Phi, psi and omega in degrees: 000147179281155174286120187259340182195150172252124178256121188241131171277102189306308180290331175298314184288321174302320181293322180282332183265074189292335179275004175271121179061060183292145181088347178263150174301147180292344181256009183277154176303319179302316182290319174298319184292321180295322178295316182295317178297317180296315181293329177296318179292320182294318177302314181294329179287316189265338184063021176263126177299146184230136170241127181253126181255127173242145168289117187295331183290338180282338182274142176297149179304142178081004179296125181287144185271133176297156179273133182277156174225169182296332179274338180220096186265133180244120179238148175240137177291150174270169174308133173090358176225163181240167176297325177302316181299315184292320179297314182295318179294320180296312180299325179288317183292334184273353180313313183295342183264352179137187182282146172239149179249122179257128183251115181194156172261005178275109184297321181297318180293316182299315179299316179300314180293321182289327179300333172251025167098003179279173175253148178222151183218139171295160178295320182295319179297320180292316179301316179298321181298314183295312180298321178296311183296317176295319182294314178300316179296319180296318180300310180300320181294316176304312182298317178299313179299318176300314180296319178294321177301311183299317179296322178295315180297328179283343178085019182253080178280000000 
C-alpha cells in the first residue's frame, strides 16, 4: 500500500526541532508558524498530505489557529481529548485507504499505531527526512534554473 498521509504530533515535533524558531517558546505562535512553513515546503516537495495535531490546551487562550489546506491540515484537540487520541483514531480509521506515517517521540503512541498496522517514526528521524528532501529539491531547482538561464541566453526557448 502507498503512504496516504503523514500524521504529526505537532508539539512533539516542535520540541525535537530546536533550530526551528530559535528564541521562541515551543508553545508560541511563532514556533507553530515556523513548523507549518517548513512542513508546507516538505508537502510541496513530496506531494504527501500532512495532518498536524496540536493539543488545544497547550496553546494560550485566543491563539489564532493557522488555516488548513487539503495538503496540510492543522487540527487542535478539544477539552477532554489529546492530540495523541486524535492521531491514534485517525491512523486507525485510515487503514482501509493505505498506510499512514505517525511522527511522534511518544513511544506508547508509536507502539499503539504500529500494533494496528500503521507506520511510526521518531521526530529526529522525520526531521532528517524533511531536511534531506527539501535540500534535494532546492538543489534540483537551482540546477533547473541554471539550465533555463543558459537556454534563454542561447536564444533556444
